[in-house]
C-alpha positions in Angstrom: 0.0 0.0 0.0 1.1 3.6 -0.5 2.9 5.4 2.3 1.9 8.9 1.3 -0.9 10.2 -1.0 -1.2 13.8 -2.2 -4.8 14.8 -2.7 -5.1 17.1 -5.7 -8.5 18.5 -5.0 -10.6 20.5 -2.5 -13.9 20.5 -0.7 -15.8 17.4 0.3 -14.1 15.0 -2.0 -10.6 16.0 -0.7 -11.9 15.2 2.8 -13.5 12.0 1.7 -10.3 10.7 0.2 -8.3 11.9 3.2 -10.5 9.8 5.5 -10.1 6.7 3.4 -6.3 7.1 3.4 -6.2 7.6 7.2 -8.3 4.4 7.7 -5.8 2.5 5.6 -2.8 4.0 7.5 -1.7 6.2 4.6 -0.3 9.7 5.3 -1.8 12.5 3.3 -0.7 15.8 1.7 -3.3 18.4 1.1 -2.6 20.9 -1.6 -4.7 24.1 -1.5 -5.2 27.5 -2.9 -4.8 30.6 -0.7 -8.6 30.8 -0.4 -8.7 27.2 1.0 -6.0 27.6 3.6 -8.3 27.0 6.6 -10.6 24.3 5.2 -11.2 21.0 7.0 -9.2 19.0 4.5 -6.2 21.2 5.1 -6.6 21.2 8.9 -6.7 17.4 9.1 -4.0 16.5 6.6 -0.5 15.3 7.7 1.2 17.8 5.4 0.0 20.8 3.4 1.3 22.7 0.4 -0.1 26.0 -1.0 -0.1 25.7 -4.8 -1.4 29.1 -5.8 -4.0 31.9 -5.6 -7.8 31.3 -5.5 -8.4 31.0 -9.2 -8.6 27.3 -10.1 -6.5 27.7 -13.3 -3.6 29.0 -11.1 -4.0 26.4 -8.3 -6.1 23.2 -8.7 -5.6 23.1 -12.5 -1.9 23.9 -12.2 -0.4 20.5 -12.9 3.2 21.6 -12.6 2.6 23.0 -9.1 0.8 19.8 -8.1 3.6 17.6 -9.4 6.2 19.7 -7.7 4.4 19.4 -4.4 4.2 15.6 -4.8 8.0 15.4 -5.5 8.9 17.8 -2.7 6.8 15.9 -0.1 7.8 12.5 -1.3 4.3 11.4 -2.1 4.2 8.1 -4.0 0.7 8.6 -5.3 -1.7 11.4 -6.3 -5.5 11.1 -5.9 -7.2 13.6 -8.2 -10.8 13.2 -6.8 -13.3 14.4 -9.4 -13.3 17.5 -11.7 -10.2 19.6 -12.1 -7.4 17.3 -13.4 -9.0 14.0 -12.5 -9.2 12.8 -16.2 -6.2 14.5 -17.6 -4.0 12.1 -19.7 -1.1 14.6 -19.6 -1.1 14.5 -15.8 -1.2 10.7 -15.9 1.7 10.6 -18.3 3.8 13.0 -16.3 3.1 10.9 -13.2 4.2 7.8 -15.0 7.5 9.5 -16.0 8.1 10.6 -12.4 7.4 7.2 -10.9 4.3 8.6 -9.1 1.1 6.7 -9.2 -2.0 8.6 -10.4 -4.9 6.9 -8.8 -7.1 6.1 -11.8 -6.7 4.5 -15.2 -3.4 4.7 -17.0 -2.6 7.5 -19.5 -3.3 5.3 -22.5 -6.8 4.6 -21.3 -7.5 8.2 -20.4 -6.4 9.2 -23.9 -9.0 7.0 -25.4 -11.9 7.6 -23.0 -11.2 11.3 -22.3 -12.2 12.3 -25.8 -15.8 11.7 -26.7 -15.1 10.7 -30.3 -12.5 8.1 -29.5 -14.6 6.8 -26.6 -17.6 6.4 -28.9 -15.4 4.6 -31.5 -14.0 2.2 -28.9 -17.4 1.4 -27.4 -18.8 0.8 -30.9 -16.0 -1.7 -31.5 -17.0 -3.3 -28.2 -20.5 -3.7 -29.4 -22.2 -1.1 -27.2 -25.2 0.7 -28.8 -24.7 4.4 -29.7 -27.1 7.2 -30.4 -27.2 8.1 -34.1 -24.7 10.8 -34.8 -21.2 11.6 -36.1 -18.4 9.2 -35.5 -15.9 12.1 -34.9 -15.6 15.9 -34.8 -17.0 17.9 -37.7 -17.5 21.4 -39.1 -20.9 23.1 -39.5 -21.4 21.6 -43.0 -20.8 18.2 -41.5 -23.3 18.9 -38.7 -25.9 20.0 -41.3 -25.4 16.8 -43.2 -25.9 14.8 -40.0 -29.0 16.7 -39.3 -30.4 15.9 -42.7 -29.7 12.2 -42.0 -31.0 11.8 -38.4 -33.3 14.8 -37.9 -33.9 17.3 -35.1 -33.6 18.0 -32.2 -29.9 17.6 -32.4 -27.4 17.7 -29.6 -24.1 19.5 -30.3 -21.4 18.2 -27.9 -17.8 19.1 -27.1 -15.4 16.3 -27.9 -13.5 17.1 -24.7 -16.6 17.8 -22.6 -17.6 16.4 -19.3 -19.7 17.0 -16.2 -22.7 18.0 -18.3 -20.9 21.0 -19.8 -20.0 21.9 -23.3 -23.3 20.8 -25.0 -26.4 22.5 -26.4 -29.6 21.5 -28.3 -30.5 22.7 -31.8 -34.3 22.4 -32.3 -34.3 23.0 -36.0 -32.1 23.8 -39.0 -32.4 27.6 -38.4 -30.9 27.3 -34.9 -28.1 24.9 -35.8 -25.5 27.4 -37.1 -25.6 29.6 -34.0 -25.8 26.6 -31.6 -22.9 25.0 -33.3 -20.7 28.2 -33.1 -21.7 28.8 -29.5 -20.8 25.3 -28.5 -17.5 25.5 -30.3 -16.7 28.7 -28.5 -17.8 27.3 -25.1 -15.8 24.1 -25.6 -12.7 26.1 -26.5 -13.1 28.2 -23.4 -14.0 25.4 -21.0 -11.7 22.6 -22.3 -9.1 24.4 -24.6 -10.5 22.2 -27.4 -13.1 23.6 -29.7 -13.9 20.4 -31.5 -17.6 19.2 -31.4 -19.7 16.4 -32.8 -23.5 15.8 -33.0 -25.9 13.1 -32.0 -29.7 12.7 -31.8 -31.2 14.4 -28.8 -33.8 12.4 -26.8 -36.2 14.9 -25.2 -37.6 12.4 -22.7 -34.9 10.0 -21.4 -33.5 8.5 -18.3 -29.8 8.9 -17.4 -28.6 5.6 -15.9 -25.0 4.8 -15.1 -23.2 1.7 -14.0 -20.3 1.8 -11.4 -17.4 -0.6 -12.2 -14.2 -1.6 -10.5 -11.3 -3.1 -12.4 -7.8 -4.2 -11.4 -4.6 -4.4 -13.5 -5.0 -8.2 -13.8 -8.0 -8.0 -16.1 -10.8 -8.5 -13.6 -13.8 -6.2 -14.0 -16.9 -6.2 -11.8 -19.9 -3.9 -11.6 -21.5 -2.5 -8.4 -25.0 -1.9 -9.8 -26.5 1.1 -11.4 -27.6 4.6 -10.4 -30.3 6.7 -11.8 -29.2 10.4 -12.3 -32.2 11.7 -14.3 -33.1 14.5 -11.9 -30.9 17.2 -13.6 -31.0 20.9 -14.2 -29.3 22.0 -17.4 -27.6 18.6 -17.4 -26.2 19.1 -13.9 -27.2 16.2 -11.6 -29.2 17.2 -8.5 -30.6 13.9 -7.2 -29.1 10.4 -7.7 -30.3 7.0 -6.5 -29.5 3.3 -6.6 -30.8 1.0 -7.8 -32.5 2.7 -10.8 -36.2 2.5 -10.2 -38.9 1.3 -12.6 -36.6 -0.5 -15.1 -37.1 -4.1 -16.2 -34.7 -6.5 -14.6 -33.6 -7.7 -18.0 -32.7 -4.2 -19.1 -30.7 -3.6 -15.9 -28.7 -6.7 -16.5 -27.9 -5.7 -20.1 -26.8 -2.3 -18.9 -24.5 -3.8 -16.3 -23.1 -6.3 -18.7 -22.4 -3.6 -21.3 -20.4 -1.6 -18.8 -18.3 -4.6 -17.9 -17.8 -5.4 -21.6 -16.8 -1.8 -22.4 -14.3 -1.7 -19.5 -12.7 -5.0 -20.5 -12.4 -3.8 -24.1 -10.1 -0.8 -23.2 -8.2 -2.4 -20.4 -9.7 -0.2 -17.7 -8.2 0.0 -14.2 -9.7 1.5 -11.1 -13.1 2.9 -10.3 -15.1 4.2 -13.2 -18.7 4.9 -14.4 -20.3 4.0 -17.7 -23.1 6.4 -18.5 -26.1 5.5 -20.6 -29.3 7.1 -21.9 -32.5 5.1 -21.8 -35.4 6.1 -24.1 -39.1 5.7 -23.7 -38.9 2.4 -25.7 -36.4 1.1 -23.0 -33.6 1.0 -25.5 -30.3 2.2 -24.1 -27.3 4.0 -25.6 -23.8 4.6 -24.5 -22.9 8.2 -23.6 -19.5 8.4 -22.0 -17.1 7.0 -19.4 -16.2 8.9 -16.3 -12.7 7.8 -15.5 -12.7 8.8 -11.8 -14.7 8.6 -8.6 -18.0 10.4 -9.0 -19.9 12.9 -6.9 -22.7 10.3 -6.5 -20.5 7.4 -5.4 -22.0 7.3 -1.8 -25.3 5.9 -3.0 -23.5 2.9 -4.4 -21.5 2.6 -1.1 -24.8 2.6 0.9 -26.4 -0.2 -1.1 -23.3 -2.4 -1.4 -21.4 -1.7 1.8 -18.2 -1.3 -0.3 -15.8 1.6 0.3 -15.1 2.7 -3.3 -12.3 5.1 -2.5 -10.5 2.4 -0.4 -10.9 0.0 -3.4 -9.5 2.7 -5.7 -6.4 3.0 -3.5 -5.9 -0.8 -3.2 -6.2 -1.4 -7.0 -3.9 1.6 -7.8 -1.3 0.1 -5.4 -1.2 -3.0 -7.5 -3.5 -5.2 -5.4 -6.1 -7.4 -7.1 -9.7 -6.7 -6.4 -10.8 -7.9 -3.0 -14.3 -8.8 -4.5 -15.7 -11.1 -7.1 -18.9 -10.3 -8.9 -20.7 -12.9 -6.7 -19.7 -11.0 -3.6 -21.6 -7.8 -4.7 -25.1 -7.7 -3.3 -27.3 -4.6 -3.5 -29.5 -4.2 -0.4 -32.3 -1.7 -0.2 -32.3 1.7 -1.9 -30.2 4.9 -1.4 -30.8 8.5 -2.6 -28.3 11.4 -2.7 -29.3 15.1 -2.8 -26.6 17.7 -3.7 -27.0 20.9 -1.7 -25.6 23.8 -3.6 -25.0 27.4 -2.7 -27.5 28.7 -5.3 -30.8 30.6 -5.0 -33.7 28.8 -6.7 -35.7 32.0 -6.4 -33.2 33.9 -8.6 -32.9 31.3 -11.4 -30.3 29.4 -9.4 -27.9 32.3 -9.3 -24.7 31.6 -7.3 -25.3 32.5 -3.6 -22.0 32.0 -1.7 -21.5 33.5 1.7 -20.4 32.9 5.3 -22.1 30.0 7.2 -23.2 31.4 10.5 -25.7 28.8 11.5 -25.2 25.1 10.5 -27.4 22.2 11.4 -26.7 19.0 9.6 -29.2 16.1 9.6 -28.7 12.8 11.4 -30.6 9.8 12.5 -30.7 6.2 11.2 -29.2 5.5 7.8 -28.5 9.2 7.0 -25.0 10.2 5.8 -23.7 13.7 5.1 -20.5 14.3 3.1 -19.5 17.9 3.5 -16.4 20.0 4.2 -18.2 23.0 5.7 -18.5 24.1 9.3 -20.1 27.0 11.2 -18.0 30.1 10.7 -16.5 29.0 7.3 -17.2 30.8 4.1 -18.4 29.2 0.8 -16.1 30.8 -1.8 -17.3 32.2 -5.1 -14.4 30.8 -7.2 -15.4 27.1 -7.1 -18.2 24.6 -7.7 -21.2 25.6 -5.5 -21.6 22.1 -3.9 -21.8 22.5 -0.1 -22.9 19.1 1.0 -24.3 15.8 -0.1 -27.0 14.2 2.0 -27.5 10.5 1.5 -30.3 8.4 2.9 -30.8 4.6 2.8 -33.9 2.5 3.3 -34.9 -1.1 2.8 -37.0 0.2 -0.1 -37.3 3.3 -2.2 -40.3 4.8 -0.4 -38.5 4.5 3.0 -35.3 6.1 1.5 -37.4 9.0 0.1 -39.1 9.5 3.5 -35.8 9.6 5.3 -34.3 12.0 2.8 -37.3 14.4 3.1 -36.9 14.3 6.9 -33.2 14.9 6.6 -33.6 17.9 4.3 -36.2 19.4 6.7 -33.6 19.1 9.5 -30.9 20.8 7.4 -30.1 24.5 8.2 -27.4 26.5 6.5 -27.7 30.2 7.0 -25.6 33.3 6.8 -25.1 36.7 5.1 -25.7 36.3 1.3 -25.9 32.5 1.5 -28.8 30.6 -0.1 -29.1 26.9 -0.7 -31.1 24.4 -2.8 -32.2 22.3 0.2 -35.8 23.4 0.1 -36.0 23.0 -3.7 -34.7 19.5 -3.4 -37.3 18.7 -0.8 -40.1 19.9 -3.1 -38.7 17.7 -5.9 -38.9 14.6 -3.7 -42.5 15.5 -3.0 -43.3 15.6 -6.7 -45.6 13.0 -8.1 -43.2 12.4 -11.1 -40.3 11.5 -8.8 -42.4 9.4 -6.4 -43.7 7.4 -9.3 -40.2 7.3 -11.0 -41.8 9.0 -14.1 -39.2 11.8 -14.2 -36.7 12.2 -17.0 -33.6 14.4 -17.7 -35.7 17.3 -18.9 -38.2 17.3 -16.0 -36.6 20.1 -13.9 -35.9 22.3 -16.9 -39.6 22.0 -17.9 -40.7 22.6 -14.3 -38.6 25.8 -13.8 -39.1 27.2 -17.3 -41.0 30.5 -17.3 
């Protein structure tokens, strides 16, 4: 096992990784911006290194500073968490050259799966179904040709995109040129890569993903699926496992497809295969997230498996401690992401200082957060404040516990607003209760 792991992230995921390391007897190094100097992850780390000013591009996205910190502190591994540099093949390659383990798949796998066009090509070769669309990046004329072939609405997507960003819908031929140009510009700004491709857009669809674990010896297992259909502008707000109201035969095919896809590219570590499921219950591959995900706790709650600990063990060269037959899903779990946003002002960012903080508790309720009374939610980073996760022996019980947990939650202070109340209302909706919601549900609900 590793002796020292540098955690190249911030917020709740940095604290989550740190706790897993400590339980395994691994020393930790917390890198941080000047803005995050007094955060919980920094307070609890064995060593700390300031890597830059508040702006992420000068700190958490500064690969050179992170690598230098790892070398200077003698870290033998880097855990990138999610977001930032977590799926950067250049960072993975630099780590390999320095003899430092990046906890995740090797650079060669990241290079294939980190680009949407090469990922689609690889999964097509593995036999996974794809939505009709282009097989690679194209120009506007190519997009118009595709539109003539597959029709509208059409989704224009960044080749290097991720996290629900870098994509937009063209409803008709008149909209396509402007949507195409805007998506190119957005992709260039967000990902330093303006290449885009197109695929058919499903207006009513379910977003279902499968969690996998793989070791370097060719063994791949799945840990069930999660439904992430409660989204606003393609940003997930509520996730649950198992995915409700899907036929068992479809679920088994989704799980098998994820394992097949992972085997095809020699995947290693924790990863998530994301699929879209249409009204006819056909499913299509979307992308692979080559990292731990925000919603991983729901899988942990229904399986009892510590995903971050498994990540660490596999990255250290150990075989998986589990066979597929060891994985058993029990009950149901739901996660709500509480963000520093104001639902009454079109979800405008609402950071501020937390003066009053009451976190929920009680049976089978888990809270993953890095905030505490007296701390400030900074404006420079993702607005996620906390993740509340509730488990129950069935979905209805899990929902009831989550509603109770959200009612208990208080986060108040000057300028601060959160989405906790909005999430509670979503849980009360008939569509969610009956598992009739889809990826466009919230956007339609909040459209004026």
